[in-house]
N, CA, C and O of each residue as an XYZ file, in Angstrom:
608
protein
N     -67.205     -0.456    -29.104
C     -66.829      0.691    -29.031
C     -67.037      0.740    -31.227
O     -67.357      1.545    -32.103
N     -66.736     -0.232    -31.136
C     -66.669     -0.764    -33.053
C     -68.540     -0.276    -33.569
O     -69.057      0.216    -34.572
N     -68.871     -0.606    -32.654
C     -70.891     -1.131    -33.094
C     -71.214      1.003    -33.294
O     -71.791      1.682    -34.143
N     -70.331      1.383    -31.773
C     -71.174      3.222    -31.780
C     -70.636      3.351    -32.609
O     -71.377      2.861    -33.461
N     -69.551      3.774    -33.231
C     -69.267      4.398    -33.924
C     -70.399      3.721    -35.709
O     -71.255      4.156    -36.479
N     -69.953      3.043    -35.585
C     -70.987      2.316    -36.830
C     -71.912      2.778    -37.056
O     -72.389      2.989    -38.171
N     -72.432      3.076    -35.814
C     -73.966      3.556    -36.118
C     -73.487      5.808    -35.449
O     -73.886      6.964    -35.307
N     -72.624      5.029    -35.357
C     -72.403      7.106    -35.205
C     -71.104      7.793    -36.451
O     -70.176      8.580    -36.267
N     -71.512      7.174    -37.526
C     -70.215      7.171    -38.775
C     -70.131      8.982    -38.918
O     -69.112      9.499    -39.375
N     -70.924      9.544    -38.619
C     -71.098     11.329    -38.808
C     -69.982     12.528    -38.173
O     -69.336     13.528    -38.486
N     -70.428     11.224    -36.590
C     -68.985     11.548    -35.253
C     -68.058     11.932    -36.114
O     -67.770     13.104    -36.355
N     -67.354     10.551    -36.811
C     -65.854     10.502    -37.766
C     -65.352     11.619    -38.445
O     -64.478     12.474    -38.304
N     -66.675     11.130    -39.633
C     -66.572     12.950    -40.502
C     -66.453     14.255    -40.122
O     -66.082     15.206    -40.811
N     -66.978     14.224    -38.362
C     -66.583     15.426    -37.994
C     -65.360     15.933    -37.416
O     -64.933     17.056    -37.148
N     -64.875     14.591    -37.295
C     -63.615     14.424    -36.344
C     -62.286     14.488    -37.178
O     -61.111     14.668    -36.859
N     -63.023     14.239    -38.544
C     -62.140     14.441    -40.399
C     -62.209     15.780    -40.095
O     -61.084     16.212    -39.847
N     -62.881     16.429    -40.032
C     -63.047     17.883    -40.420
C     -62.239     18.041    -39.520
O     -61.058     18.019    -39.868
N     -62.549     18.259    -38.036
C     -62.034     18.898    -37.378
C     -60.456     18.754    -36.987
O     -60.006     19.409    -36.047
N     -59.558     17.791    -37.813
C     -58.126     17.203    -37.861
C     -57.879     17.831    -39.099
O     -56.673     18.002    -39.280
N     -58.607     18.237    -40.025
C     -58.168     18.534    -41.603
C     -57.782     20.540    -41.251
O     -57.121     21.345    -41.906
N     -58.445     20.667    -40.148
C     -58.914     22.716    -39.731
C     -57.550     22.231    -39.329
O     -56.570     22.470    -40.034
N     -57.460     21.466    -38.063
C     -55.967     21.636    -37.425
C     -54.893     22.458    -38.421
O     -54.460     23.573    -38.713
N     -54.791     20.701    -38.773
C     -53.683     20.641    -39.806
C     -53.571     21.669    -41.124
O     -52.586     21.561    -41.854
N     -54.736     22.799    -41.452
C     -54.846     24.224    -41.904
C     -54.281     24.856    -40.990
O     -53.392     25.215    -41.762
N     -54.011     25.279    -40.129
C     -54.077     25.749    -39.499
C     -52.513     26.501    -39.231
O     -52.359     27.659    -38.844
N     -51.295     25.403    -39.583
C     -50.147     24.771    -40.017
C     -49.907     24.987    -41.301
O     -48.759     25.420    -41.407
N     -50.394     24.902    -42.250
C     -49.820     24.800    -43.528
C     -50.273     26.382    -44.415
O     -49.587     26.870    -45.314
N     -51.717     27.031    -43.826
C     -51.938     28.610    -44.263
C     -52.780     28.511    -45.446
O     -53.818     29.171    -45.488
N     -52.420     27.705    -46.473
C     -52.580     27.376    -48.115
C     -54.266     27.506    -47.986
O     -54.683     28.531    -48.524
N     -54.891     26.995    -47.618
C     -56.099     26.530    -47.103
C     -56.401     25.354    -48.852
O     -57.206     25.218    -49.773
N     -55.081     24.789    -48.323
C     -55.834     23.828    -49.276
C     -56.403     22.756    -48.238
O     -57.628     22.705    -48.123
N     -55.791     22.091    -47.646
C     -56.508     21.288    -46.245
C     -57.619     21.154    -46.442
O     -58.256     20.146    -46.748
N     -58.094     22.749    -46.184
C     -59.095     23.802    -45.859
C     -60.680     23.177    -46.543
O     -61.857     23.301    -46.203
N     -60.225     22.726    -47.256
C     -61.094     21.922    -48.861
C     -61.634     20.430    -48.279
O     -62.846     20.213    -48.287
N     -60.763     19.488    -47.814
C     -61.408     18.065    -47.026
C     -62.211     19.052    -45.884
O     -63.392     19.184    -46.204
N     -61.850     19.778    -44.625
C     -62.465     19.804    -43.884
C     -64.052     19.849    -44.080
O     -64.972     19.415    -43.386
N     -63.997     20.848    -45.831
C     -65.582     20.476    -46.023
C     -66.351     19.988    -46.529
O     -67.556     20.208    -46.406
N     -65.644     18.929    -47.467
C     -65.810     18.147    -47.938
C     -66.003     16.866    -46.238
O     -66.624     16.090    -45.512
N     -65.588     17.140    -46.377
C     -65.909     15.962    -44.596
C     -66.797     16.425    -44.040
O     -67.492     15.526    -43.565
N     -67.366     17.894    -43.721
C     -68.861     18.702    -43.161
C     -69.706     18.048    -43.890
O     -70.471     17.520    -43.083
N     -70.158     17.648    -45.405
C     -70.969     17.378    -46.461
C     -71.047     16.472    -46.471
O     -72.162     16.155    -46.884
N     -69.808     14.781    -45.968
C     -70.302     13.353    -45.958
C     -71.101     13.145    -44.246
O     -71.932     12.329    -43.845
N     -70.232     14.547    -43.406
C     -71.248     14.203    -42.459
C     -72.745     14.618    -41.821
O     -73.307     14.136    -40.838
N     -73.282     15.901    -42.910
C     -74.588     15.659    -43.159
C     -75.383     14.651    -44.189
O     -76.325     13.963    -43.796
N     -74.892     14.632    -45.590
C     -75.112     13.073    -45.723
C     -74.853     12.310    -45.032
O     -74.517     11.427    -45.822
N     -74.725     11.890    -44.046
C     -74.617     10.659    -43.299
C     -76.356     11.087    -42.220
O     -77.182     10.245    -41.869
N     -76.397     12.034    -42.050
C     -77.726     12.705    -40.896
C     -79.026     12.406    -42.002
O     -80.057     12.018    -41.454
N     -79.065     12.532    -43.324
C     -79.624     11.862    -44.001
C     -80.563     10.981    -45.114
O     -81.461     10.922    -45.954
N     -79.023     10.086    -43.956
C     -78.895      8.813    -44.041
C     -78.523      7.801    -45.459
O     -79.087      6.792    -45.882
N     -77.406      8.510    -45.925
C     -76.555      8.239    -46.731
C     -75.309      6.920    -46.997
O     -74.129      7.247    -47.121
N     -75.712      5.497    -47.061
C     -74.735      4.934    -47.059
C     -73.212      5.191    -47.588
O     -72.766      6.066    -48.330
N     -72.511      3.966    -46.847
C     -71.361      4.698    -46.626
C     -70.771      4.994    -48.015
O     -70.039      5.974    -48.159
N     -71.106      4.067    -49.182
C     -69.967      4.285    -50.009
C     -70.734      5.937    -50.947
O     -70.122      6.687    -51.707
N     -72.091      6.025    -50.538
C     -72.485      7.533    -50.613
C     -71.907      9.109    -49.929
O     -71.639     10.241    -50.330
N     -71.928      8.250    -48.526
C     -70.729      9.411    -48.437
C     -69.072      9.699    -48.601
O     -68.489     10.714    -48.219
N     -68.342      8.273    -49.420
C     -67.005      8.610    -50.012
C     -67.761      9.395    -51.044
O     -67.302     10.427    -51.534
N     -68.757      8.965    -51.317
C     -67.916      9.964    -52.725
C     -68.891     10.889    -53.145
O     -69.178     11.291    -54.272
N     -69.556     11.274    -51.531
C     -69.757     12.937    -51.637
C     -68.483     13.508    -50.548
O     -68.445     14.616    -50.014
N     -67.543     12.461    -50.420
C     -67.096     13.338    -49.642
C     -66.101     13.493    -50.654
O     -65.593     14.610    -50.551
N     -65.448     12.594    -51.913
C     -64.291     13.638    -52.482
C     -65.507     14.901    -53.292
O     -65.000     16.011    -53.130
N     -66.801     15.026    -54.024
C     -66.536     15.480    -55.056
C     -67.132     16.768    -54.215
O     -66.745     17.734    -54.872
N     -67.754     17.176    -53.281
C     -67.264     18.598    -52.598
C     -65.482     18.429    -52.131
O     -64.699     19.181    -52.712
N     -65.098     17.746    -51.416
C     -63.589     18.323    -51.524
C     -62.367     19.067    -53.221
O     -61.506     19.939    -53.341
N     -62.860     18.322    -53.908
C     -62.549     18.436    -54.905
C     -62.996     19.933    -55.526
O     -62.212     20.727    -56.047
N     -64.792     20.179    -55.303
C     -65.683     21.360    -55.831
C     -64.848     22.487    -54.952
O     -64.240     23.469    -55.379
N     -65.011     22.040    -53.608
C     -63.913     23.027    -52.570
C     -62.272     23.638    -53.179
O     -61.813     24.779    -53.219
N     -61.666     22.232    -53.620
C     -60.598     22.861    -54.409
C     -60.820     24.202    -54.980
O     -60.489     25.317    -54.575
N     -61.705     23.664    -56.411
C     -61.604     24.817    -57.774
C     -62.441     25.652    -57.202
O     -62.641     26.752    -57.718
N     -62.803     25.434    -56.537
C     -63.854     27.116    -55.903
C     -64.261     28.028    -55.115
O     -64.591     29.186    -55.372
N     -64.216     27.261    -53.763
C     -64.076     28.180    -52.972
C     -63.078     28.056    -52.825
O     -62.726     28.821    -53.723
N     -61.481     27.444    -52.104
C     -60.540     28.206    -51.867
C     -59.841     29.231    -52.817
O     -58.983     29.879    -52.219
N     -59.944     29.469    -53.800
C     -59.680     30.541    -54.748
C     -60.335     31.985    -54.141
O     -59.809     33.091    -54.014
N     -62.103     31.369    -53.727
C     -62.705     33.117    -53.448
C     -61.691     32.898    -51.752
O     -60.839     33.708    -51.387
N     -62.104     31.567    -50.924
C     -60.753     31.881    -49.703
C     -59.722     32.705    -50.216
O     -59.722     33.867    -49.811
N     -58.827     32.357    -51.031
C     -57.093     33.014    -50.888
C     -57.722     34.635    -51.284
O     -57.583     35.503    -50.422
N     -58.359     34.969    -52.509
C     -59.008     36.054    -52.193
C     -58.924     37.098    -52.094
O     -58.435     38.073    -52.666
N     -59.945     36.617    -50.554
C     -60.002     37.190    -49.752
C     -59.538     37.212    -48.610
O     -59.800     38.235    -47.977
N     -58.914     36.422    -48.086
C     -58.167     36.333    -46.510
C     -56.347     36.773    -47.226
O     -55.444     37.276    -46.558
N     -56.281     36.439    -48.508
C     -54.762     37.319    -48.966
C     -54.730     38.028    -49.515
O     -54.062     38.108    -50.546
N     -55.410     38.806    -49.076
C     -55.730     40.314    -49.945
C     -53.641     41.063    -49.233
O     -52.942     41.074    -48.220
N     -53.631     41.324    -50.067
C     -52.300     42.842    -50.202
C     -50.783     41.972    -50.214
O     -49.639     42.394    -50.045
N     -51.360     40.411    -50.522
C     -50.466     39.766    -50.175
C     -48.653     40.273    -50.787
O     -47.771     39.808    -50.065
N     -48.245     40.977    -51.769
C     -47.291     41.491    -52.795
C     -47.555     42.074    -51.672
O     -46.627     41.652    -50.982
N     -48.390     42.993    -50.762
C     -47.534     44.346    -50.382
C     -47.159     44.609    -49.081
O     -46.967     45.724    -48.598
N     -46.991     42.741    -48.120
C     -47.305     42.890    -46.999
C     -45.693     42.328    -46.870
O     -45.135     41.553    -47.646
N     -45.118     42.974    -45.627
C     -43.350     42.258    -45.923
C     -43.500     41.487    -44.613
O     -44.332     41.607    -43.713
N     -42.707     40.856    -44.724
C     -42.540     39.769    -42.822
C     -41.197     39.530    -42.825
O     -40.540     39.808    -43.828
N     -40.394     38.779    -41.289
C     -39.506     38.892    -41.901
C     -38.179     40.262    -40.998
O     -38.096     41.178    -40.180
N     -37.358     39.344    -42.057
C     -35.483     40.246    -42.257
C     -36.148     41.589    -43.433
O     -35.561     42.649    -43.649
N     -37.240     41.249    -43.942
C     -37.711     42.302    -45.403
C     -38.339     43.426    -45.052
O     -38.415     44.428    -45.764
N     -39.117     43.213    -43.224
C     -39.835     44.289    -43.299
C     -38.437     45.139    -41.811
O     -38.748     46.021    -41.010
N     -37.416     44.652    -41.895
C     -36.409     45.434    -40.967
C     -36.016     46.790    -41.451
O     -35.274     47.276    -40.598
N     -36.202     47.664    -42.510
C     -35.994     48.437    -43.156
C     -37.093     49.584    -42.538
O     -38.271     49.230    -42.595
N     -36.746     51.280    -41.799
C     -37.669     51.872    -41.287
C     -37.912     51.682    -40.000
O     -38.372     52.589    -39.308
N     -37.629     50.462    -39.513
C     -37.659     49.863    -37.980
C     -36.965     50.901    -36.950
O     -36.729     51.951    -37.547
N     -36.557     50.947    -35.574
C     -36.378     51.687    -34.782
C     -35.306     51.024    -33.919
O     -35.433     49.800    -33.902
N     -34.334     51.470    -33.232
C     -33.253     49.857    -32.662
C     -32.864     50.820    -31.612
O     -33.165     51.994    -31.393
N     -32.052     49.902    -30.996
C     -31.370     50.804    -29.899
C     -29.829     49.881    -29.745
O     -29.601     48.758    -29.298
N     -28.819     51.089    -30.425
C     -27.450     50.359    -30.188
C     -27.701     49.688    -28.331
O     -28.107     50.197    -27.287
N     -27.289     48.582    -28.661
C     -27.152     47.094    -27.715
C     -24.980     47.053    -27.754
O     -24.437     46.269    -26.976
N     -24.062     47.964    -28.714
C     -22.799     47.126    -28.039
C     -22.421     49.088    -29.635
O     -22.830     49.351    -30.766
N     -21.729     49.610    -28.880
C     -21.122     50.724    -29.779
C     -20.374     50.513    -30.632
O     -19.360     49.816    -30.577
N     -21.038     51.430    -32.017
C     -20.483     50.462    -33.050
C     -19.735     51.703    -33.345
O     -20.098     52.874    -33.232
N     -18.427     51.119    -33.814
C     -16.755     51.853    -34.459
C     -16.650     52.407    -35.094
O     -16.927     51.823    -36.142
N     -16.303     53.628    -35.310
C     -16.048     54.334    -36.211
C     -15.436     53.480    -37.767
O     -14.296     53.017    -37.752
N     -16.184     53.368    -38.851
C     -15.821     53.058    -39.736
C     -15.875     51.089    -39.487
O     -15.647     50.298    -40.403
N     -16.344     50.549    -37.562
C     -16.206     49.536    -37.867
C     -18.104     49.152    -37.753
O     -19.056     49.794    -38.196
N     -18.065     48.050    -37.088
C     -19.155     47.504    -36.325
C     -19.744     46.933    -35.223
O     -19.194     46.244    -34.365
N     -20.813     47.238    -35.293
C     -21.210     47.163    -33.186
C     -22.682     46.731    -33.318
O     -22.993     46.538    -34.493
N     -23.501     46.563    -32.581
C     -25.417     45.654    -32.268
C     -26.400     46.823    -32.510
O     -26.171     48.024    -32.362
N     -27.531     46.230    -32.909
C     -28.170     46.768    -32.626
C     -29.730     45.977    -32.203
O     -30.256     45.196    -32.995
N     -30.333     46.301    -30.892
C     -31.432     45.510    -30.770
C     -32.918     46.276    -31.014
O     -33.412     47.322    -30.593
N     -33.469     44.955    -32.120
C     -34.707     45.568    -32.882
C     -35.663     44.888    -32.897
O     -35.424     43.993    -33.707
N     -36.932     44.720    -32.356
C     -38.110     43.860    -31.241
C     -37.210     43.058    -30.993
O     -36.939     42.339    -31.955
N     -36.718     42.910    -30.232
C     -35.455     41.754    -29.317
C     -35.072     40.622    -30.002
O     -35.222     39.521    -29.471
N     -34.609     40.730    -31.083
C     -33.645     40.360    -32.726
C     -32.161     41.267    -32.014
O     -32.107     42.434    -31.626
N     -31.500     40.620    -32.032
C     -29.924     41.617    -31.971
C     -29.428     41.798    -33.454
O     -30.455     41.535    -34.081
N     -28.579     42.056    -34.264
C     -28.580     42.204    -35.055
C     -26.585     43.324    -35.349
O     -26.321     44.437    -34.893
N     -25.824     42.575    -36.064
C     -24.600     43.338    -36.734
C     -24.941     44.342    -37.719
O     -25.373     44.153    -38.856
N     -24.637     45.658    -37.014
C     -24.903     47.265    -37.788
C     -23.555     47.718    -37.862
O     -22.491     47.415    -37.322
N     -24.115     48.890    -39.063
C     -22.519     49.204    -39.454
C     -23.349     50.423    -40.039
O     -24.353     50.541    -40.740
N     -22.209     51.496    -39.248
C     -22.501     53.414    -39.227
C     -23.083     53.108    -40.326
O     -22.796     52.072    -40.927
N     -24.589     54.532    -41.038
C     -24.169     54.719    -43.066
C     -23.367     55.800    -42.654
O     -22.396     55.209    -42.183
N     -23.182     56.821    -42.548
C     -21.884     57.910    -42.454
C     -20.170     57.031    -41.843
O     -19.077     57.578    -41.697
N     -20.365     56.259    -41.721
C     -18.512     55.835    -40.669
C     -18.862     55.714    -39.977
O     -18.698     54.551    -39.609
N     -19.732     56.621    -38.941
C     -19.272     57.272    -37.537
C     -19.744     56.524    -36.545
O     -20.565     55.607    -36.565
N     -18.901     57.199    -35.327
C     -19.224     55.773    -34.237
C     -20.750     56.439    -33.550
O     -21.212     57.581    -33.560
N     -21.248     55.144    -32.975
C     -22.603     55.388    -32.661
C     -22.637     54.552    -30.863
O     -22.712     53.330    -30.736
N     -22.565     55.536    -29.649
C     -22.380     55.133    -28.879
C     -23.635     54.341    -28.191
O     -24.757     54.778    -28.444
N     -23.499     53.071    -27.238
C     -24.962     52.487    -26.977
C     -25.748     52.922    -26.247
O     -25.855     53.784    -25.374
N     -26.386     52.072    -26.815
C     -27.916     53.158    -25.271
C     -28.880     53.977    -26.369
O     -30.083     54.144    -26.164
N     -27.992     54.601    -27.898
C     -28.486     55.533    -28.573
C     -29.492     54.821    -29.646
O     -29.313     53.722    -30.170
N     -30.774     55.854    -29.884
C     -31.907     54.824    -30.765
C     -30.791     55.506    -32.730
O     -30.055     56.451    -33.013
N     -31.212     54.619    -33.284
C     -30.831     54.503    -34.542
C     -31.784     53.856    -35.229
O     -32.276     52.809    -34.811
N     -32.121     54.400    -36.310
C     -32.936     53.672    -37.742
C     -32.391     52.747    -38.965
O     -31.559     53.309    -39.677
N     -32.810     51.127    -39.389
C     -32.364     51.355    -39.767
C     -33.414     51.199    -41.211
O     -34.593     51.101    -41.550
N     -31.092     51.299    -42.086
C     -31.446     52.157    -43.211
C     -31.741     51.063    -44.351
O     -32.471     51.209    -45.331
N     -31.079     50.061    -44.027
C     -30.818     49.125    -45.311
C     -30.092     47.611    -44.787
O     -29.322     47.474    -43.836
N     -30.421     46.912    -45.399
C     -30.242     45.000    -44.418
C     -29.511     44.058    -45.589
O     -30.131     43.272    -46.305
N     -28.069     44.293    -45.643
C     -26.845     42.929    -46.550
C     -26.975     41.769    -45.669
O     -26.529     41.842    -44.524
N     -27.431     40.917    -46.009
C     -27.396     39.439    -45.639
C     -27.487     40.017    -43.850
O     -28.181     40.926    -43.394
N     -26.828     39.398    -43.363
C     -27.473     40.359    -41.392
C     -26.574     40.442    -41.072
O     -25.754     39.754    -40.464
N     -26.706     42.186    -41.846
C     -25.804     43.415    -41.004
C     -26.507     44.770    -41.758
O     -26.377     45.263    -42.878
N     -27.253     45.087    -40.655
C     -28.046     46.036    -41.091
C     -27.015     47.906    -41.317
O     -25.839     48.252    -41.199
N     -27.599     48.220    -41.478
C     -27.076     49.614    -41.944
C     -27.677     50.601    -41.423
O     -28.745     50.860    -41.978
N     -27.364     51.337    -40.458
C     -28.371     52.419    -39.345
C     -27.333     53.926    -39.463
O     -26.171     54.285    -39.650
N     -28.790     54.475    -39.187
C     -28.313     55.985    -39.521
C     -29.542     56.839    -37.751
O     -30.715     56.581    -37.481
N     -28.646     57.709    -37.066
C     -28.552     58.086    -35.745
C     -30.309     58.537    -36.277
O     -30.806     58.775    -37.377
N     -30.930     58.489    -34.668
C     -32.808     59.024    -35.219
C     -32.387     60.303    -34.937
O     -31.193     60.198    -34.661
N     -32.813     61.754    -34.839
C     -33.463     62.507    -33.457
C     -34.162     63.155    -33.080
O     -35.228     63.617    -33.487
N     -33.393     63.273    -31.945
C     -34.121     63.476    -31.064
C     -35.227     64.247    -30.931
O     -35.433     64.766    -32.028
N     -36.044     64.585    -30.140
C     -36.688     65.828    -30.342
C     -37.471     66.266    -29.551
O     -38.015     67.351    -29.756
């Protein structure tokens, strides 16, 4: 096995590159992707007959160049409009949901939105019956304020 790997060291570099790509899927900040690029460069150098020390130097240099030059370009291209992108609870205002538990006048109830159930309060203080459609007006911690949706 050791003889096979020493004769096919390019395969180790490819595996390192694939491992870095898999790890990058979990992080999403495009930093580990730079090491994947470095490993691919080292694999290419192996194919051209470079020794192990030169392969490691090529891996380090290509990884560093990728961190400083390729990563900013990739982030600029892949993470466009990140300041305008709302996620999680920030995306709730404006969404339409269904009352899953009666909202009492001046009290609380529950609203189902996209598979999640939120504690809800009526915006105008009126009672809203179970099954009515409502629009989320605002979010205060874990309590959403809702208003009735006019049926068209």
